[in-house]
TIDRENLO-372658 format. One record per residue (C-alpha): x, y, z; residue in one letter. Coordinates in steps of 0.5 Angstrom, whole numbers, padded with zeros to 4 digits, always signed. Example, Ala and Ser with C-alpha at 12.3 -4.5 7.8 and 13.67 -1.06 7.14 Angstrom:
BEGIN
+0025-0009+0016A +0027-0002+0014S 
***
This chain:
BEGIN
+0065-0042-0037M +0070-0043-0031R +0068-0049-0026Q +0070-0045-0019R +0072-0037-0019Y +0076-0034-0014D +0070-0029-0012V +0063-0028-0015A +0061-0021-0014V +0053-0021-0014V +0050-0014-0016G +0053-0010-0022A +0051-0003-0019G +0057+0002-0016A +0060-0002-0011F +0059-0009-0014G +0062-0006-0021A +0068-0003-0017W +0069-0009-0013T +0069-0014-0019A +0074-0009-0023Y +0079-0008-0017Q +0079-0016-0015L +0081-0017-0022R +0086-0012-0022R +0089-0016-0016Q +0089-0022-0020G +0083-0026-0018K +0078-0030-0023Q +0072-0026-0022V +0065-0027-0024A +0060-0021-0023L +0052-0023-0024L +0046-0018-0024D +0039-0020-0026A +0038-0013-0030Y +0045-0011-0033G +0050-0005-0030P +0047+0001-0028G +0039-0001-0030H +0033+0003-0028S +0032+0000-0022R +0038+0000-0019S +0041+0006-0014S +0046+0007-0018S +0042+0009-0025G +0040+0015-0027G +0044+0020-0030E +0048+0024-0025T +0051+0023-0018R +0054+0029-0014I +0062+0029-0012M +0064+0032-0006R +0069+0032+0000M +0065+0035+0006G +0062+0031+0010Y +0061+0035+0017G +0065+0033+0022P +0066+0026+0019D +0073+0026+0017E +0073+0018+0015L +0068+0020+0009Y +0072+0026+0007T +0078+0022+0007C +0074+0016+0003F +0072+0021-0002A +0079+0024-0003L +0081+0017-0005R +0075+0015-0009A +0076+0022-0013M +0084+0019-0015K +0081+0013-0017L +0076+0016-0021W +0081+0020-0025R +0086+0014-0026E +0080+0010-0029F +0078+0016-0034M +0085+0016-0036R +0086+0008-0037R +0079+0008-0040S +0079+0014-0045G +0072+0016-0042Q +0070+0023-0039Q +0065+0021-0033L +0066+0027-0028F +0064+0034-0029L +0068+0039-0025R +0062+0044-0024T +0064+0045-0017G +0059+0043-0011M +0056+0049-0007L +0053+0048+0000W +0048+0054+0002L +0048+0055+0009A +0045+0059+0015R +0048+0062+0021K +0047+0056+0025Q +0048+0050+0021D +0054+0046+0024R +0055+0041+0018Y +0057+0046+0013P +0062+0050+0018R +0065+0043+0021E +0066+0041+0013S +0069+0048+0012L +0074+0046+0019H +0075+0039+0016I +0077+0041+0008L +0081+0046+0011T +0085+0042+0016R +0086+0036+0010L +0088+0042+0005R +0082+0040+0001V +0081+0047-0004P +0075+0050-0001C +0072+0057+0000E +0068+0060+0005K +0063+0065+0001L +0059+0071+0004S +0052+0072+0002R +0054+0077-0003A +0059+0073-0005E +0055+0067-0007V +0050+0072-0010S +0055+0075-0015Q +0058+0069-0018R +0052+0065-0017F +0046+0070-0019P +0041+0064-0021Q +0040+0062-0014F +0035+0066-0009C +0039+0067-0003L +0033+0068+0001R +0034+0065+0008G +0041+0064+0007I +0047+0067+0010D +0053+0064+0007W +0056+0058+0002G +0062+0053+0002L +0065+0052-0005L +0069+0046-0006E +0071+0048-0013P +0074+0041-0014E +0067+0038-0013G +0062+0036-0019G +0058+0031-0022V +0059+0024-0024L +0055+0021-0030L +0052+0015-0026A +0050+0010-0031R +0055+0011-0036R +0060+0011-0030A +0058+0004-0028V +0057+0001-0035Q +0065+0003-0036A +0067+0000-0030V +0063-0006-0032V +0066-0006-0039A +0073-0005-0037Q +0073-0011-0032A +0070-0015-0037V +0076-0013-0042A +0080-0015-0036D +0078-0022-0036G +0072-0021-0031V +0066-0026-0033E +0059-0022-0033Y +0053-0026-0032I +0046-0023-0033G +0042-0027-0029E +0039-0026-0023A +0041-0030-0016V +0037-0034-0012Q +0038-0033-0004S +0043-0037-0001P +0041-0043+0003R +0043-0043+0010A +0050-0046+0013G +0056-0044+0015S +0059-0044+0009R +0057-0043+0002L +0060-0047-0004D +0056-0044-0010A +0050-0040-0011I +0044-0042-0016L +0041-0037-0022T +0034-0037-0024N +0036-0041-0030T +0039-0046-0025G +0046-0044-0027R +0051-0046-0021R +0056-0041-0020V +0061-0044-0015A +0067-0040-0012A +0071-0039-0006R +0068-0032-0003E +0062-0028-0005F +0061-0021-0005V +0053-0019-0005F +0053-0011-0007A +0046-0011-0009C +0044-0005-0006G +0037-0005-0004A +0036-0012-0006W +0040-0014+0000L +0034-0015+0005P +0030-0019+0000R +0036-0024+0000I +0038-0024+0007F +0031-0023+0010A +0033-0025+0017D +0040-0022+0018T +0041-0016+0014V +0034-0015+0012G +0033-0013+0019K +0039-0007+0019R +0038-0005+0012M +0032+0000+0010F +0030+0001+0003P +0026+0008+0002S +0023+0011-0004R +0026+0017-0007Q +0023+0022-0012E +0028+0026-0017V +0025+0031-0022F +0029+0035-0028F +0026+0042-0030F +0027+0045-0036S +0031+0052-0037V +0029+0057-0043A +0032+0056-0050A +0039+0058-0051G +0040+0060-0043S +0047+0058-0041S +0046+0060-0034S +0044+0053-0031Y +0049+0049-0035T +0056+0048-0033P +0061+0052-0031P +0056+0058-0030A +0052+0053-0025M +0055+0048-0019P +0052+0042-0016A +0049+0044-0010W +0046+0043-0003Y +0041+0047+0002S +0043+0045+0009Y +0037+0048+0011A +0032+0044+0007D +0035+0038+0006N +0035+0039-0002I +0040+0038-0007Y +0041+0039-0015G +0045+0039-0020T +0046+0044-0026P +0043+0042-0033D +0048+0037-0036V +0046+0033-0043E +0041+0038-0044N +0036+0034-0039R +0034+0041-0035G +0036+0042-0028I +0036+0036-0023K +0033+0037-0016I +0031+0032-0011G +0030+0032-0003F +0035+0028+0001D +0030+0026+0007G +0029+0019+0007H +0022+0017+0003G +0017+0011+0005P +0019+0004+0005K +0021+0001-0002F +0021-0006-0005D +0026-0005-0012P +0023-0011-0015E +0016-0010-0015T +0015-0002-0014A +0012+0002-0019D +0017+0008-0021R +0012+0013-0022V +0013+0020-0018V +0007+0023-0014T +0003+0029-0015Q +0005+0031-0008R +0012+0030-0009G +0012+0035-0015L +0007+0040-0012R +0013+0040-0006S +0019+0041-0011M +0016+0046-0015R +0016+0050-0009Q +0023+0049-0008Y +0024+0051-0015V +0020+0057-0014R +0024+0059-0008K +0031+0057-0010Y +0030+0059-0018F +0025+0064-0018P +0026+0065-0026E +0024+0058-0026L +0018+0058-0023R +0014+0056-0029D +0019+0052-0032S +0016+0045-0035P +0017+0039-0032L +0022+0035-0037S +0023+0028-0033E +0022+0025-0027T +0026+0018-0023R +0024+0014-0018V +0030+0011-0015C +0032+0007-0008A +0036+0009-0003Y +0038+0003+0002E +0041+0006+0008N +0043+0003+0014T +0041+0004+0021S +0046+0010+0022N +0048+0012+0015G +0055+0008+0015D +0057+0003+0010F +0055-0004+0012L +0062-0007+0009I +0063-0014+0013D +0063-0021+0013R +0055-0024+0014H +0054-0026+0021P +0053-0033+0019D +0056-0035+0013V +0064-0034+0014E +0065-0033+0006N +0060-0029+0004I +0061-0021+0004W +0056-0016+0005I +0057-0009+0001A +0052-0004+0002G +0048+0002+0006G +0051+0007+0001G +0044+0010-0002S +0044+0017-0001G +0052+0019-0001H +0055+0012-0003G +0056+0013-0011F +0062+0018-0010K +0066+0013-0006H +0065+0007-0011A +0072+0006-0013P +0075+0006-0006A +0069+0002-0003V +0071-0003-0009G +0079-0003-0007E +0077-0004+0001Y +0073-0010-0001V +0078-0013-0005A +0083-0011+0000G +0079-0015+0006L +0078-0021+0002I +0086-0021+0000C +0088-0019+0006G +0091-0013+0005D +0086-0008+0008A +0085-0007+0016R +0077-0007+0017P +0074+0000+0019E +0070-0001+0026P +0064+0003+0023R +0063-0001+0017F +0062-0008+0022A +0055-0011+0022Y +0056-0011+0029A +0055-0004+0029T +0048-0004+0025K +0042-0003+0030A +0035-0005+0027T +0032+0002+0028V +0034+0007+0023K +0037+0014+0026N +0041+0017+0021R +0048+0020+0023D +0051+0020+0016V +0049+0025+0010Y 
***
């Protein structure tokens, strides 16, 4: 084991894995630490799938970030030889009064991102699985789709290790107070010394930095459901069915990927959640609510059996913007978090950005600064 690294990255989820990968590509000696393993079931980066989209309403910053990330995902897949993205298309279901999809269409068109505005009749013709009661039009991103989440995180970590990153599967103790950190200690007593430290540990950030980041990060409990489709049916698998989001109900879903059934979840923030101690069992209330949405959007599946469930953690900042900045009190600690609910797709660009900050090649984005984060949640980014 090396006596001193250039950078130690804590957290092998999407942000941490890509940060370690990008730092190693910059020639840095890197250690990557995680208590439970890459893409583990407690993490915000675990689970089977995440949606890849470019539409962000009027928020051009995240559209551009997503475009850059998609390019890096494709480069990584070519390099690793792994298929981690399914181009299913991404369908927004909208009402006449919904500004967010309309503003997404405007930004995507201006940036020349492939997209189509579909009438209700056109949506129905192309995607007859959906019941469009209350829906007036659709926005289709044909280049959007589904990322294979757990598999992708594990692939990035494996490639980073092959490139020379040292992976340490141990938990990290909270750093002691001081203006500069020399080393972190693991639960086995191992001392990991580095010049710079990146904490990209998602919903664990408030536990590690309770007096600072913990007051500006809000982990929430999110339930996800998978419903079976009829034997032999191809209506709910790609390419027949896209990933989708209904702005009216704040509901999202993915097609039947790898024969697990369709995935559906509520994007509104759930109750406060501790990723270390909380159970991962969905509530009966959540299941009843989700069955109502299945019946609303997919009448053919109204009585379909529940095949799987997940409970995961979002970890949003006060307004939904990423938090990617130096720790307010410790000069050589960097925080990379606040991505849950929409961050997974951006991970390659986030890793590139964090590596650029550490190497001095990136210009800080003011919206990601610690100083812009409040202690009261008021979500603006979706």
